[in-house]
GUVOTOR-326085 format. One record per residue (C-alpha): x, y, z negated; residue in three letters; residue number from 1. Coordinates in steps of 0.5 Angstrom, whole numbers, plus 500, padded with zeros to 3 digits. Layout:
# residues N
    c1    c2    c3   resn   resi
     X     Y     Z    Ala    NUM
...
# end
This chain:
# residues 354
    c1    c2    c3   resn   resi
   550   870   685    Met      1
   552   865   692    His      2
   559   869   693    Leu      3
   564   869   688    Pro      4
   567   875   686    Thr      5
   576   871   686    Val      6
   576   864   690    Asp      7
   582   860   692    Tyr      8
   584   856   698    Glu      9
   591   854   700    Arg     10
   594   860   703    Gly     11
   588   865   701    Cys     12
   587   869   695    Val     13
   579   870   697    Leu     14
   575   876   694    Leu     15
   568   879   695    Leu     16
   570   886   697    Asp     17
   566   890   693    Gln     18
   567   896   696    Thr     19
   562   894   701    Arg     20
   557   893   696    Leu     21
   552   893   695    Pro     22
   550   895   703    His     23
   555   889   706    Glu     24
   557   882   702    Glu     25
   563   880   705    Glu     26
   569   876   704    Val     27
   575   879   704    Leu     28
   582   874   706    Arg     29
   589   876   702    Cys     30
   594   872   705    Glu     31
   599   874   703    Asp     32
   601   878   696    Val     33
   603   885   699    Pro     34
   595   884   702    Ala     35
   592   882   695    Leu     36
   596   888   692    Val     37
   593   892   695    Glu     38
   586   890   695    Ala     39
   588   890   687    Ile     40
   589   898   688    Gln     41
   583   900   693    Arg     42
   579   895   688    Leu     43
   576   890   693    Val     44
   576   887   686    Val     45
   575   891   679    Arg     46
   574   888   672    Gly     47
   580   887   668    Ala     48
   578   879   667    Pro     49
   577   878   674    Ala     50
   584   882   676    Ile     51
   588   877   672    Gly     52
   583   872   675    Val     53
   586   875   682    Ala     54
   593   876   680    Ala     55
   594   868   678    Ala     56
   592   866   684    His     57
   596   871   687    Gly     58
   602   867   684    Val     59
   600   860   687    Ser     60
   599   865   693    Leu     61
   606   866   692    Ala     62
   610   859   692    Ala     63
   605   857   698    Asp     64
   607   863   703    Arg     65
   615   862   701    Leu     66
   615   854   702    Leu     67
   612   855   708    Gln     68
   618   860   710    Gln     69
   622   854   708    Gly     70
   624   856   702    Ser     71
   626   851   695    Ala     72
   631   852   690    Gly     73
   633   858   686    Asp     74
   630   862   692    Glu     75
   623   860   691    Leu     76
   623   861   685    Val     77
   626   868   686    Ser     78
   621   870   691    Gly     79
   616   867   686    Val     80
   618   871   680    Arg     81
   619   878   685    Ala     82
   611   876   686    Ala     83
   609   876   680    Val     84
   613   883   679    Asp     85
   610   886   685    Glu     86
   603   885   681    Leu     87
   604   886   675    Arg     88
   605   893   678    Ala     89
   599   894   682    Ser     90
   595   897   676    Arg     91
   597   899   670    Pro     92
   592   900   665    Thr     93
   588   892   664    Ala     94
   592   889   660    Val     95
   589   882   662    Asn     96
   593   882   669    Leu     97
   600   883   665    Gly     98
   596   878   660    Trp     99
   594   873   666    Ala    100
   602   874   669    Leu    101
   604   872   663    Asp    102
   602   865   663    Arg    103
   605   864   669    Met    104
   611   866   668    Glu    105
   611   861   662    Gly    106
   608   856   667    Arg    107
   614   857   672    Leu    108
   619   857   667    Ala    109
   617   850   664    Glu    110
   617   848   672    Ala    111
   624   849   672    Val    112
   626   847   666    Gln    113
   624   839   667    Val    114
   627   839   674    Gly    115
   620   841   679    Ala    116
   622   843   685    Gln    117
   618   844   691    Gly    118
   611   842   692    Glu    119
   611   840   684    Asp    120
   612   847   682    Leu    121
   607   850   686    Arg    122
   603   844   684    Gly    123
   604   847   677    Ala    124
   602   853   678    Leu    125
   596   853   683    Ala    126
   594   848   676    Ala    127
   595   854   671    Glu    128
   592   859   676    Ala    129
   585   855   675    Glu    130
   586   853   668    Ala    131
   586   862   668    Ile    132
   581   861   673    His    133
   576   856   669    Arg    134
   577   859   661    Glu    135
   574   865   664    Asp    136
   569   862   666    Val    137
   567   859   659    Glu    138
   570   865   656    Leu    139
   564   869   659    Cys    140
   559   864   657    Arg    141
   561   865   650    Ala    142
   561   872   649    Met    143
   554   872   653    Gly    144
   551   868   648    Glu    145
   554   871   641    His    146
   553   878   644    Gly    147
   545   875   646    Ala    148
   544   874   639    Ala    149
   545   881   637    Leu    150
   540   883   641    Leu    151
   533   884   638    Pro    152
   527   882   643    Asp    153
   524   886   647    Pro    154
   530   891   647    Cys    155
   533   896   652    Thr    156
   541   897   654    Val    157
   544   901   656    Leu    158
   551   901   660    Thr    159
   556   903   663    His    160
   561   901   670    Cys    161
   560   894   672    Asn    162
   561   889   667    Thr    163
   556   883   671    Gly    164
   560   877   675    Ala    165
   563   882   680    Leu    166
   568   884   674    Ala    167
   569   877   672    Thr    168
   570   870   674    Ala    169
   564   868   670    Gly    170
   558   872   668    Ile    171
   560   878   665    Gly    172
   562   881   659    Thr    173
   557   887   658    Ala    174
   552   884   663    Leu    175
   554   877   660    Gly    176
   550   879   654    Val    177
   544   881   657    Val    178
   543   875   662    Tyr    179
   545   869   656    Ala    180
   539   875   652    Ala    181
   535   873   658    Val    182
   536   866   659    Glu    183
   535   865   652    Ala    184
   527   868   652    Gly    185
   528   875   651    Lys    186
   525   881   654    Gln    187
   530   886   657    Val    188
   531   892   661    Arg    189
   537   896   663    Val    190
   539   903   664    Tyr    191
   545   904   668    Val    192
   549   909   668    Asp    193
   552   910   675    Glu    194
   559   911   672    Thr    195
   562   917   677    Arg    196
   567   918   681    Pro    197
   567   911   685    Leu    198
   559   908   683    Leu    199
   561   901   681    Gln    200
   554   902   676    Gly    201
   549   905   682    Ala    202
   553   900   688    Arg    203
   554   894   683    Leu    204
   550   893   677    Asn    205
   544   894   681    Thr    206
   546   889   686    Trp    207
   547   884   680    Glu    208
   540   887   676    Leu    209
   537   886   681    Ala    210
   539   879   684    Arg    211
   538   876   677    His    212
   530   880   677    Gly    213
   532   884   670    Ile    214
   529   891   670    Pro    215
   534   896   672    Ala    216
   533   905   671    Thr    217
   540   909   675    Leu    218
   542   914   671    Ile    219
   546   919   673    Cys    220
   552   919   667    Asp    221
   550   927   665    Gly    222
   543   923   663    Ala    223
   546   919   657    Ala    224
   545   923   651    Gly    225
   537   924   653    Trp    226
   536   917   655    Thr    227
   539   915   649    Leu    228
   535   921   645    Arg    229
   528   920   648    Thr    230
   528   913   651    Arg    231
   528   907   646    Arg    232
   536   905   647    Val    233
   537   898   642    Asp    234
   544   897   644    Ala    235
   550   900   648    Val    236
   554   895   650    Ile    237
   560   896   655    Val    238
   567   891   657    Gly    239
   573   894   656    Ala    240
   580   893   660    Asp    241
   585   894   654    Arg    242
   583   893   646    Ile    243
   589   896   642    Ala    244
   591   893   635    Ala    245
   586   897   630    Asn    246
   580   896   635    Gly    247
   581   903   640    Asp    248
   579   901   647    Val    249
   580   903   654    Ala    250
   574   903   658    Asn    251
   571   906   665    Lys    252
   572   914   665    Ile    253
   566   915   661    Gly    254
   566   911   656    Thr    255
   569   915   651    Tyr    256
   563   920   651    Pro    257
   558   915   651    Leu    258
   560   912   644    Ala    259
   560   919   642    Val    260
   553   919   643    Leu    261
   550   913   641    Ala    262
   554   914   635    Ala    263
   549   921   634    Arg    264
   543   918   636    His    265
   544   912   631    Gly    266
   544   906   636    Val    267
   550   900   636    Pro    268
   556   902   640    Phe    269
   558   895   643    Tyr    270
   564   892   647    Val    271
   564   885   650    Ala    272
   571   882   651    Ala    273
   575   876   652    Pro    274
   581   875   648    Tyr    275
   586   875   654    Ser    276
   584   884   653    Thr    277
   587   885   646    Leu    278
   593   887   646    Asp    279
   596   887   638    Leu    280
   603   890   641    Ser    281
   600   897   641    Leu    282
   597   899   634    Ala    283
   592   904   637    Gly    284
   589   906   643    Gly    285
   594   912   644    Asp    286
   599   908   647    Glu    287
   595   905   653    Ile    288
   597   906   659    Pro    289
   592   911   663    Ile    290
   592   911   670    Glu    291
   590   916   673    Glu    292
   588   916   681    Arg    293
   586   920   687    Arg    294
   584   927   687    Ala    295
   579   925   692    Glu    296
   575   920   690    Glu    297
   573   925   685    Val    298
   572   932   692    Thr    299
   570   926   696    Gly    300
   565   920   697    Phe    301
   565   915   702    Ala    302
   570   919   706    Gly    303
   567   926   706    Arg    304
   569   932   702    Ser    305
   565   935   697    Val    306
   568   940   694    Ala    307
   572   946   697    Ala    308
   579   945   700    Ala    309
   585   946   696    Gly    310
   581   944   689    Thr    311
   585   940   684    Glu    312
   583   934   681    Ala    313
   584   931   674    Phe    314
   582   923   676    Asn    315
   583   918   670    Pro    316
   580   912   671    Ala    317
   580   911   664    Phe    318
   578   914   657    Asp    319
   580   911   651    Val    320
   574   910   645    Thr    321
   576   910   638    Pro    322
   575   905   633    Ala    323
   570   908   629    Glu    324
   565   908   634    Leu    325
   565   901   635    Ile    326
   559   897   631    Ala    327
   562   890   634    Gly    328
   567   887   639    Ile    329
   564   881   642    Ile    330
   569   876   643    Thr    331
   568   868   645    Glu    332
   570   867   638    Arg    333
   564   872   635    Gly    334
   562   878   634    Val    335
   568   883   630    Phe    336
   567   888   625    Arg    337
   571   894   623    Pro    338
   575   895   620    Pro    339
   579   892   626    Phe    340
   585   892   624    Ala    341
   583   886   620    Glu    342
   579   882   622    Thr    343
   582   882   630    Leu    344
   589   881   628    Ala    345
   586   875   623    Gly    346
   582   871   628    Ala    347
   588   871   633    Tyr    348
   594   874   629    Val    349
   595   865   632    Ala    350
   596   868   639    Gly    351
   592   868   645    Pro    352
   587   862   646    Gly    353
   591   857   639    Arg    354
# end
């Protein structure tokens, strides 16, 4: 992509506005934390890794703004911490958001401990945000290479929601596996779930895949079962917003039934996600908070109502796929197999990135 999903210039977080794709490529400039929070909530930026990177830059942005306003000392530190709290509350399910903000808070505490003030404090936060951004690019590349090794040549992949470059700072998670496989010389075609209610698959995956020249066929979510039965699908690959210690995975609504269908038809179901998506503090998926969004996203589309006036709607943004339906979790450290409670914890027991 010639426009990055998330970028930063001093005093401004830059976001490729995904609400306008595929018809318009427009960059939204967020010049303060409230604007960034609104952008996260409106899904201008979406995808767990991308949200985490954007939030990290948001903390750096907060320090910039406070310095411009003349804040210093304890006032500067408390203002940055308030911004962290504001960003943390923007969306509840994607654990990468909290993970990135925890890192930024840790860097803030370290800077304060060594007596950093003013510009030095801001510089420390900016460096940590840039490190998180750079790390996501590297993790996506590693995930892609590990996942690509799972795919036969030629192969057909079915995917749900957008998990490419638009969802991360790098090449993506599940679509990153596809991109890496193609780069390795494999012939890959993709069936793309439209992904209701906001059509991230139809709007965003098709846009990305077309730019990569990868053959793609769009299907409505309800056609996934018939596609698995009547078309040769070698693997289902999705991303994740949070993974519990036992391997249960929260991802975009519609993932759970897709995993059930894949199991019914003997197609391996893989999850691609970086370590920042793991939440080993949660024993299982029942503990994962599930965001519920506005009814209007279901009762209408693009500002137009499609349901009878007064119709009620249940609009969970995510569902949880039980670990027993997952053949493997693709991470930057390799592909983990069941039992995930042992394999994931064993690999990451020392903590993220260690």
